mmCIF file of the N, C-alpha and C atoms, coordinates in Angstrom:
data_MODEL
# 
_entry.id   MODEL 
# 
loop_
_atom_site.group_PDB 
_atom_site.id 
_atom_site.type_symbol 
_atom_site.label_atom_id 
_atom_site.label_alt_id 
_atom_site.label_comp_id 
_atom_site.label_asym_id 
_atom_site.label_entity_id 
_atom_site.label_seq_id 
_atom_site.pdbx_PDB_ins_code 
_atom_site.Cartn_x 
_atom_site.Cartn_y 
_atom_site.Cartn_z 
_atom_site.occupancy 
_atom_site.B_iso_or_equiv 
_atom_site.pdbx_formal_charge 
_atom_site.auth_seq_id 
_atom_site.auth_comp_id 
_atom_site.auth_asym_id 
_atom_site.auth_atom_id 
_atom_site.pdbx_PDB_model_num 
ATOM 1   N N  . MET A 1 1  ? -2.528  -24.670 -10.439 1.00 0.00 ? 1  MET A N  1 
ATOM 2   C CA . MET A 1 1  ? -2.516  -24.224 -9.046  1.00 0.00 ? 1  MET A CA 1 
ATOM 3   C C  . MET A 1 1  ? -1.073  -24.201 -8.523  1.00 0.00 ? 1  MET A C  1 
ATOM 4   N N  . GLU A 1 2  ? -0.189  -24.963 -9.006  1.00 0.00 ? 2  GLU A N  1 
ATOM 5   C CA . GLU A 1 2  ? 1.134   -24.920 -8.621  1.00 0.00 ? 2  GLU A CA 1 
ATOM 6   C C  . GLU A 1 2  ? 1.832   -23.511 -8.878  1.00 0.00 ? 2  GLU A C  1 
ATOM 7   N N  . GLN A 1 3  ? 1.423   -23.029 -10.102 1.00 0.00 ? 3  GLN A N  1 
ATOM 8   C CA . GLN A 1 3  ? 1.958   -21.668 -10.429 1.00 0.00 ? 3  GLN A CA 1 
ATOM 9   C C  . GLN A 1 3  ? 1.508   -20.600 -9.371  1.00 0.00 ? 3  GLN A C  1 
ATOM 10  N N  . LEU A 1 4  ? 0.208   -20.657 -9.028  1.00 0.00 ? 4  LEU A N  1 
ATOM 11  C CA . LEU A 1 4  ? -0.268  -19.715 -8.023  1.00 0.00 ? 4  LEU A CA 1 
ATOM 12  C C  . LEU A 1 4  ? 0.438   -19.837 -6.682  1.00 0.00 ? 4  LEU A C  1 
ATOM 13  N N  . GLU A 1 5  ? 0.658   -21.110 -6.250  1.00 0.00 ? 5  GLU A N  1 
ATOM 14  C CA . GLU A 1 5  ? 1.329   -21.294 -5.053  1.00 0.00 ? 5  GLU A CA 1 
ATOM 15  C C  . GLU A 1 5  ? 2.832   -20.801 -5.047  1.00 0.00 ? 5  GLU A C  1 
ATOM 16  N N  . GLY A 1 6  ? 3.453   -21.034 -6.197  1.00 0.00 ? 6  GLY A N  1 
ATOM 17  C CA . GLY A 1 6  ? 4.853   -20.546 -6.345  1.00 0.00 ? 6  GLY A CA 1 
ATOM 18  C C  . GLY A 1 6  ? 4.827   -18.992 -6.243  1.00 0.00 ? 6  GLY A C  1 
ATOM 19  N N  . ILE A 1 7  ? 3.971   -18.344 -6.961  1.00 0.00 ? 7  ILE A N  1 
ATOM 20  C CA . ILE A 1 7  ? 3.926   -16.883 -6.907  1.00 0.00 ? 7  ILE A CA 1 
ATOM 21  C C  . ILE A 1 7  ? 3.573   -16.414 -5.451  1.00 0.00 ? 7  ILE A C  1 
ATOM 22  N N  . GLN A 1 8  ? 2.700   -17.120 -4.786  1.00 0.00 ? 8  GLN A N  1 
ATOM 23  C CA . GLN A 1 8  ? 2.312   -16.756 -3.416  1.00 0.00 ? 8  GLN A CA 1 
ATOM 24  C C  . GLN A 1 8  ? 3.486   -16.786 -2.511  1.00 0.00 ? 8  GLN A C  1 
ATOM 25  N N  . LYS A 1 9  ? 4.327   -17.808 -2.703  1.00 0.00 ? 9  LYS A N  1 
ATOM 26  C CA . LYS A 1 9  ? 5.467   -17.931 -1.818  1.00 0.00 ? 9  LYS A CA 1 
ATOM 27  C C  . LYS A 1 9  ? 6.462   -16.805 -2.111  1.00 0.00 ? 9  LYS A C  1 
ATOM 28  N N  . GLN A 1 10 ? 6.642   -16.376 -3.428  1.00 0.00 ? 10 GLN A N  1 
ATOM 29  C CA . GLN A 1 10 ? 7.475   -15.310 -3.740  1.00 0.00 ? 10 GLN A CA 1 
ATOM 30  C C  . GLN A 1 10 ? 6.889   -14.051 -3.103  1.00 0.00 ? 10 GLN A C  1 
ATOM 31  N N  . ILE A 1 11 ? 5.625   -13.859 -3.118  1.00 0.00 ? 11 ILE A N  1 
ATOM 32  C CA . ILE A 1 11 ? 5.054   -12.651 -2.515  1.00 0.00 ? 11 ILE A CA 1 
ATOM 33  C C  . ILE A 1 11 ? 5.345   -12.551 -1.070  1.00 0.00 ? 11 ILE A C  1 
ATOM 34  N N  . GLU A 1 12 ? 5.167   -13.680 -0.380  1.00 0.00 ? 12 GLU A N  1 
ATOM 35  C CA . GLU A 1 12 ? 5.501   -13.731 1.040   1.00 0.00 ? 12 GLU A CA 1 
ATOM 36  C C  . GLU A 1 12 ? 6.909   -13.428 1.362   1.00 0.00 ? 12 GLU A C  1 
ATOM 37  N N  . THR A 1 13 ? 7.837   -13.867 0.502   1.00 0.00 ? 13 THR A N  1 
ATOM 38  C CA . THR A 1 13 ? 9.305   -13.701 0.719   1.00 0.00 ? 13 THR A CA 1 
ATOM 39  C C  . THR A 1 13 ? 9.543   -12.131 0.431   1.00 0.00 ? 13 THR A C  1 
ATOM 40  N N  . GLU A 1 14 ? 9.092   -11.647 -0.577  1.00 0.00 ? 14 GLU A N  1 
ATOM 41  C CA . GLU A 1 14 ? 9.301   -10.272 -1.008  1.00 0.00 ? 14 GLU A CA 1 
ATOM 42  C C  . GLU A 1 14 ? 8.729   -9.326  -0.107  1.00 0.00 ? 14 GLU A C  1 
ATOM 43  N N  . ARG A 1 15 ? 7.596   -9.676  0.470   1.00 0.00 ? 15 ARG A N  1 
ATOM 44  C CA . ARG A 1 15 ? 6.829   -8.706  1.521   1.00 0.00 ? 15 ARG A CA 1 
ATOM 45  C C  . ARG A 1 15 ? 7.699   -8.703  2.773   1.00 0.00 ? 15 ARG A C  1 
ATOM 46  N N  . ALA A 1 16 ? 8.185   -9.870  3.159   1.00 0.00 ? 16 ALA A N  1 
ATOM 47  C CA . ALA A 1 16 ? 9.065   -9.873  4.408   1.00 0.00 ? 16 ALA A CA 1 
ATOM 48  C C  . ALA A 1 16 ? 10.337  -9.053  4.174   1.00 0.00 ? 16 ALA A C  1 
ATOM 49  N N  . ARG A 1 17 ? 10.834  -9.158  2.945   1.00 0.00 ? 17 ARG A N  1 
ATOM 50  C CA . ARG A 1 17 ? 12.051  -8.345  2.624   1.00 0.00 ? 17 ARG A CA 1 
ATOM 51  C C  . ARG A 1 17 ? 11.759  -6.846  2.626   1.00 0.00 ? 17 ARG A C  1 
ATOM 52  N N  . LEU A 1 18 ? 10.601  -6.543  2.047   1.00 0.00 ? 18 LEU A N  1 
ATOM 53  C CA . LEU A 1 18 ? 10.200  -5.115  2.052   1.00 0.00 ? 18 LEU A CA 1 
ATOM 54  C C  . LEU A 1 18 ? 10.062  -4.550  3.456   1.00 0.00 ? 18 LEU A C  1 
ATOM 55  N N  . ASN A 1 19 ? 9.430   -5.352  4.311   1.00 0.00 ? 19 ASN A N  1 
ATOM 56  C CA . ASN A 1 19 ? 9.213   -4.889  5.688   1.00 0.00 ? 19 ASN A CA 1 
ATOM 57  C C  . ASN A 1 19 ? 10.547  -4.661  6.414   1.00 0.00 ? 19 ASN A C  1 
ATOM 58  N N  . GLN A 1 20 ? 11.487  -5.632  6.128   1.00 0.00 ? 20 GLN A N  1 
ATOM 59  C CA . GLN A 1 20 ? 12.813  -5.482  6.816   1.00 0.00 ? 20 GLN A CA 1 
ATOM 60  C C  . GLN A 1 20 ? 13.548  -4.264  6.203   1.00 0.00 ? 20 GLN A C  1 
ATOM 61  N N  . MET A 1 21 ? 13.489  -4.082  4.954   1.00 0.00 ? 21 MET A N  1 
ATOM 62  C CA . MET A 1 21 ? 14.114  -2.872  4.337   1.00 0.00 ? 21 MET A CA 1 
ATOM 63  C C  . MET A 1 21 ? 13.500  -1.578  4.782   1.00 0.00 ? 21 MET A C  1 
ATOM 64  N N  . GLU A 1 22 ? 12.192  -1.614  4.910   1.00 0.00 ? 22 GLU A N  1 
ATOM 65  C CA . GLU A 1 22 ? 11.551  -0.395  5.395   1.00 0.00 ? 22 GLU A CA 1 
ATOM 66  C C  . GLU A 1 22 ? 11.970  -0.014  6.798   1.00 0.00 ? 22 GLU A C  1 
ATOM 67  N N  . GLU A 1 23 ? 12.023  -1.065  7.701   1.00 0.00 ? 23 GLU A N  1 
ATOM 68  C CA . GLU A 1 23 ? 12.451  -0.765  9.058   1.00 0.00 ? 23 GLU A CA 1 
ATOM 69  C C  . GLU A 1 23 ? 13.974  -0.252  9.025   1.00 0.00 ? 23 GLU A C  1 
ATOM 70  N N  . GLN A 1 24 ? 14.750  -0.833  8.187   1.00 0.00 ? 24 GLN A N  1 
ATOM 71  C CA . GLN A 1 24 ? 16.214  -0.353  8.221   1.00 0.00 ? 24 GLN A CA 1 
ATOM 72  C C  . GLN A 1 24 ? 16.369  1.007   7.508   1.00 0.00 ? 24 GLN A C  1 
ATOM 73  N N  . TYR A 1 25 ? 15.755  1.213   6.414   1.00 0.00 ? 25 TYR A N  1 
ATOM 74  C CA . TYR A 1 25 ? 16.035  2.389   5.606   1.00 0.00 ? 25 TYR A CA 1 
ATOM 75  C C  . TYR A 1 25 ? 14.990  3.488   5.601   1.00 0.00 ? 25 TYR A C  1 
ATOM 76  N N  . GLY A 1 26 ? 13.743  3.077   5.988   1.00 0.00 ? 26 GLY A N  1 
ATOM 77  C CA . GLY A 1 26 ? 12.662  4.091   5.901   1.00 0.00 ? 26 GLY A CA 1 
ATOM 78  C C  . GLY A 1 26 ? 11.890  3.998   4.578   1.00 0.00 ? 26 GLY A C  1 
ATOM 79  N N  . ARG A 1 27 ? 10.641  4.436   4.557   1.00 0.00 ? 27 ARG A N  1 
ATOM 80  C CA . ARG A 1 27 ? 9.802   4.284   3.431   1.00 0.00 ? 27 ARG A CA 1 
ATOM 81  C C  . ARG A 1 27 ? 10.219  5.013   2.147   1.00 0.00 ? 27 ARG A C  1 
ATOM 82  N N  . LEU A 1 28 ? 10.960  6.027   2.289   1.00 0.00 ? 28 LEU A N  1 
ATOM 83  C CA . LEU A 1 28 ? 11.235  6.839   1.082   1.00 0.00 ? 28 LEU A CA 1 
ATOM 84  C C  . LEU A 1 28 ? 12.595  6.477   0.466   1.00 0.00 ? 28 LEU A C  1 
ATOM 85  N N  . ASP A 1 29 ? 13.291  5.484   0.941   1.00 0.00 ? 29 ASP A N  1 
ATOM 86  C CA . ASP A 1 29 ? 14.575  5.071   0.457   1.00 0.00 ? 29 ASP A CA 1 
ATOM 87  C C  . ASP A 1 29 ? 14.293  4.454   -0.954  1.00 0.00 ? 29 ASP A C  1 
ATOM 88  N N  . PRO A 1 30 ? 15.169  4.852   -1.946  1.00 0.00 ? 30 PRO A N  1 
ATOM 89  C CA . PRO A 1 30 ? 14.950  4.260   -3.331  1.00 0.00 ? 30 PRO A CA 1 
ATOM 90  C C  . PRO A 1 30 ? 14.913  2.704   -3.412  1.00 0.00 ? 30 PRO A C  1 
ATOM 91  N N  . GLY A 1 31 ? 15.686  2.093   -2.685  1.00 0.00 ? 31 GLY A N  1 
ATOM 92  C CA . GLY A 1 31 ? 15.716  0.653   -2.633  1.00 0.00 ? 31 GLY A CA 1 
ATOM 93  C C  . GLY A 1 31 ? 14.414  0.077   -2.083  1.00 0.00 ? 31 GLY A C  1 
ATOM 94  N N  . VAL A 1 32 ? 13.825  0.707   -1.088  1.00 0.00 ? 32 VAL A N  1 
ATOM 95  C CA . VAL A 1 32 ? 12.534  0.272   -0.618  1.00 0.00 ? 32 VAL A CA 1 
ATOM 96  C C  . VAL A 1 32 ? 11.406  0.518   -1.590  1.00 0.00 ? 32 VAL A C  1 
ATOM 97  N N  . ILE A 1 33 ? 11.495  1.609   -2.248  1.00 0.00 ? 33 ILE A N  1 
ATOM 98  C CA . ILE A 1 33 ? 10.531  1.952   -3.308  1.00 0.00 ? 33 ILE A CA 1 
ATOM 99  C C  . ILE A 1 33 ? 10.561  0.858   -4.404  1.00 0.00 ? 33 ILE A C  1 
ATOM 100 N N  . ARG A 1 34 ? 11.752  0.497   -4.885  1.00 0.00 ? 34 ARG A N  1 
ATOM 101 C CA . ARG A 1 34 ? 11.937  -0.557  -5.852  1.00 0.00 ? 34 ARG A CA 1 
ATOM 102 C C  . ARG A 1 34 ? 11.467  -1.832  -5.383  1.00 0.00 ? 34 ARG A C  1 
ATOM 103 N N  . GLN A 1 35 ? 11.710  -2.186  -4.116  1.00 0.00 ? 35 GLN A N  1 
ATOM 104 C CA . GLN A 1 35 ? 11.208  -3.424  -3.567  1.00 0.00 ? 35 GLN A CA 1 
ATOM 105 C C  . GLN A 1 35 ? 9.655   -3.427  -3.515  1.00 0.00 ? 35 GLN A C  1 
ATOM 106 N N  . SER A 1 36 ? 9.086   -2.274  -3.206  1.00 0.00 ? 36 SER A N  1 
ATOM 107 C CA . SER A 1 36 ? 7.660   -2.146  -3.173  1.00 0.00 ? 36 SER A CA 1 
ATOM 108 C C  . SER A 1 36 ? 7.052   -2.377  -4.570  1.00 0.00 ? 36 SER A C  1 
ATOM 109 N N  . ARG A 1 37 ? 7.674   -1.812  -5.541  1.00 0.00 ? 37 ARG A N  1 
ATOM 110 C CA . ARG A 1 37 ? 7.264   -2.035  -6.967  1.00 0.00 ? 37 ARG A CA 1 
ATOM 111 C C  . ARG A 1 37 ? 7.357   -3.483  -7.343  1.00 0.00 ? 37 ARG A C  1 
ATOM 112 N N  . ARG A 1 38 ? 8.433   -4.108  -6.935  1.00 0.00 ? 38 ARG A N  1 
ATOM 113 C CA . ARG A 1 38 ? 8.647   -5.634  -7.247  1.00 0.00 ? 38 ARG A CA 1 
ATOM 114 C C  . ARG A 1 38 ? 7.479   -6.363  -6.583  1.00 0.00 ? 38 ARG A C  1 
ATOM 115 N N  . LEU A 1 39 ? 7.179   -6.032  -5.376  1.00 0.00 ? 39 LEU A N  1 
ATOM 116 C CA . LEU A 1 39 ? 6.066   -6.773  -4.784  1.00 0.00 ? 39 LEU A CA 1 
ATOM 117 C C  . LEU A 1 39 ? 4.695   -6.514  -5.508  1.00 0.00 ? 39 LEU A C  1 
ATOM 118 N N  . ASP A 1 40 ? 4.496   -5.251  -5.912  1.00 0.00 ? 40 ASP A N  1 
ATOM 119 C CA . ASP A 1 40 ? 3.288   -4.953  -6.642  1.00 0.00 ? 40 ASP A CA 1 
ATOM 120 C C  . ASP A 1 40 ? 3.236   -5.740  -7.960  1.00 0.00 ? 40 ASP A C  1 
ATOM 121 N N  . GLU A 1 41 ? 4.328   -5.895  -8.626  1.00 0.00 ? 41 GLU A N  1 
ATOM 122 C CA . GLU A 1 41 ? 4.423   -6.630  -9.910  1.00 0.00 ? 41 GLU A CA 1 
ATOM 123 C C  . GLU A 1 41 ? 4.110   -8.139  -9.614  1.00 0.00 ? 41 GLU A C  1 
ATOM 124 N N  . LEU A 1 42 ? 4.560   -8.698  -8.561  1.00 0.00 ? 42 LEU A N  1 
ATOM 125 C CA . LEU A 1 42 ? 4.227   -10.061 -8.154  1.00 0.00 ? 42 LEU A CA 1 
ATOM 126 C C  . LEU A 1 42 ? 2.784   -10.220 -7.837  1.00 0.00 ? 42 LEU A C  1 
ATOM 127 N N  . ILE A 1 43 ? 2.250   -9.296  -7.127  1.00 0.00 ? 43 ILE A N  1 
ATOM 128 C CA . ILE A 1 43 ? 0.802   -9.274  -6.764  1.00 0.00 ? 43 ILE A CA 1 
ATOM 129 C C  . ILE A 1 43 ? -0.057  -9.303  -8.047  1.00 0.00 ? 43 ILE A C  1 
ATOM 130 N N  . ASN A 1 44 ? 0.317   -8.411  -9.051  1.00 0.00 ? 44 ASN A N  1 
ATOM 131 C CA . ASN A 1 44 ? -0.328  -8.345  -10.344 1.00 0.00 ? 44 ASN A CA 1 
ATOM 132 C C  . ASN A 1 44 ? -0.285  -9.620  -11.102 1.00 0.00 ? 44 ASN A C  1 
ATOM 133 N N  . GLU A 1 45 ? 0.940   -10.235 -11.053 1.00 0.00 ? 45 GLU A N  1 
ATOM 134 C CA . GLU A 1 45 ? 1.173   -11.499 -11.714 1.00 0.00 ? 45 GLU A CA 1 
ATOM 135 C C  . GLU A 1 45 ? 0.329   -12.595 -11.115 1.00 0.00 ? 45 GLU A C  1 
ATOM 136 N N  . TYR A 1 46 ? 0.241   -12.677 -9.789  1.00 0.00 ? 46 TYR A N  1 
ATOM 137 C CA . TYR A 1 46 ? -0.647  -13.553 -9.103  1.00 0.00 ? 46 TYR A CA 1 
ATOM 138 C C  . TYR A 1 46 ? -2.121  -13.418 -9.452  1.00 0.00 ? 46 TYR A C  1 
ATOM 139 N N  . LEU A 1 47 ? -2.572  -12.166 -9.535  1.00 0.00 ? 47 LEU A N  1 
ATOM 140 C CA . LEU A 1 47 ? -3.965  -11.889 -9.830  1.00 0.00 ? 47 LEU A CA 1 
ATOM 141 C C  . LEU A 1 47 ? -4.286  -12.293 -11.300 1.00 0.00 ? 47 LEU A C  1 
ATOM 142 N N  . LYS A 1 48 ? -3.402  -12.014 -12.209 1.00 0.00 ? 48 LYS A N  1 
ATOM 143 C CA . LYS A 1 48 ? -3.565  -12.439 -13.578 1.00 0.00 ? 48 LYS A CA 1 
ATOM 144 C C  . LYS A 1 48 ? -3.617  -14.004 -13.717 1.00 0.00 ? 48 LYS A C  1 
ATOM 145 N N  . ALA A 1 49 ? -2.730  -14.624 -13.026 1.00 0.00 ? 49 ALA A N  1 
ATOM 146 C CA . ALA A 1 49 ? -2.672  -16.045 -13.069 1.00 0.00 ? 49 ALA A CA 1 
ATOM 147 C C  . ALA A 1 49 ? -3.978  -16.675 -12.417 1.00 0.00 ? 49 ALA A C  1 
ATOM 148 N N  . GLU A 1 50 ? -4.466  -16.043 -11.436 1.00 0.00 ? 50 GLU A N  1 
ATOM 149 C CA . GLU A 1 50 ? -5.683  -16.507 -10.778 1.00 0.00 ? 50 GLU A CA 1 
ATOM 150 C C  . GLU A 1 50 ? -6.875  -16.405 -11.714 1.00 0.00 ? 50 GLU A C  1 
ATOM 151 N N  . ILE A 1 51 ? -6.971  -15.269 -12.357 1.00 0.00 ? 51 ILE A N  1 
ATOM 152 C CA . ILE A 1 51 ? -8.040  -15.046 -13.309 1.00 0.00 ? 51 ILE A CA 1 
ATOM 153 C C  . ILE A 1 51 ? -7.983  -16.110 -14.440 1.00 0.00 ? 51 ILE A C  1 
ATOM 154 N N  . SER A 1 52 ? -6.768  -16.327 -14.933 1.00 0.00 ? 52 SER A N  1 
ATOM 155 C CA . SER A 1 52 ? -6.635  -17.290 -16.027 1.00 0.00 ? 52 SER A CA 1 
ATOM 156 C C  . SER A 1 52 ? -6.960  -18.669 -15.522 1.00 0.00 ? 52 SER A C  1 
ATOM 157 N N  . SER A 1 53 ? -6.605  -19.095 -14.343 1.00 0.00 ? 53 SER A N  1 
ATOM 158 C CA . SER A 1 53 ? -6.925  -20.348 -13.799 1.00 0.00 ? 53 SER A CA 1 
ATOM 159 C C  . SER A 1 53 ? -8.486  -20.514 -13.618 1.00 0.00 ? 53 SER A C  1 
ATOM 160 N N  . LYS A 1 54 ? -9.116  -19.495 -13.206 1.00 0.00 ? 54 LYS A N  1 
ATOM 161 C CA . LYS A 1 54 ? -10.567 -19.499 -13.035 1.00 0.00 ? 54 LYS A CA 1 
ATOM 162 C C  . LYS A 1 54 ? -11.249 -19.641 -14.327 1.00 0.00 ? 54 LYS A C  1 
ATOM 163 N N  . GLN A 1 55 ? -10.700 -18.921 -15.389 1.00 0.00 ? 55 GLN A N  1 
ATOM 164 C CA . GLN A 1 55 ? -11.359 -18.970 -16.774 1.00 0.00 ? 55 GLN A CA 1 
ATOM 165 C C  . GLN A 1 55 ? -11.155 -20.382 -17.293 1.00 0.00 ? 55 GLN A C  1 
ATOM 166 N N  . LEU A 1 56 ? -10.028 -20.992 -17.072 1.00 0.00 ? 56 LEU A N  1 
ATOM 167 C CA . LEU A 1 56 ? -9.782  -22.353 -17.546 1.00 0.00 ? 56 LEU A CA 1 
ATOM 168 C C  . LEU A 1 56 ? -10.707 -23.379 -16.825 1.00 0.00 ? 56 LEU A C  1 
ATOM 169 N N  . ASP A 1 57 ? -10.963 -23.136 -15.584 1.00 0.00 ? 57 ASP A N  1 
ATOM 170 C CA . ASP A 1 57 ? -11.761 -24.095 -14.809 1.00 0.00 ? 57 ASP A CA 1 
ATOM 171 C C  . ASP A 1 57 ? -13.191 -23.923 -15.263 1.00 0.00 ? 57 ASP A C  1 
ATOM 172 N N  . SER A 1 58 ? -13.635 -22.782 -15.571 1.00 0.00 ? 58 SER A N  1 
ATOM 173 C CA . SER A 1 58 ? -15.024 -22.621 -15.966 1.00 0.00 ? 58 SER A CA 1 
ATOM 174 C C  . SER A 1 58 ? -15.279 -23.163 -17.362 1.00 0.00 ? 58 SER A C  1 
ATOM 175 N N  . LYS A 1 59 ? -14.233 -23.305 -18.208 1.00 0.00 ? 59 LYS A N  1 
ATOM 176 C CA . LYS A 1 59 ? -14.405 -23.865 -19.509 1.00 0.00 ? 59 LYS A CA 1 
ATOM 177 C C  . LYS A 1 59 ? -14.475 -25.381 -19.474 1.00 0.00 ? 59 LYS A C  1 
ATOM 178 N N  . SER A 1 60 ? -13.972 -25.978 -18.431 1.00 0.00 ? 60 SER A N  1 
ATOM 179 C CA . SER A 1 60 ? -13.895 -27.478 -18.259 1.00 0.00 ? 60 SER A CA 1 
ATOM 180 C C  . SER A 1 60 ? -15.277 -27.971 -17.888 1.00 0.00 ? 60 SER A C  1 
# 
């Protein structure tokens, strides 16, 4: 669970950064797009960790 919480905090931080960058530079700025992809990667990482955690819990 600690892993999920850590990733969740990273997601919140990166989402806030994305929102700030979007306001400053606009949606089509290459840096904003990179940040959006970074956020997508973190969300995917979180979902994979969540699935793994649930699978481990169901085996116990």
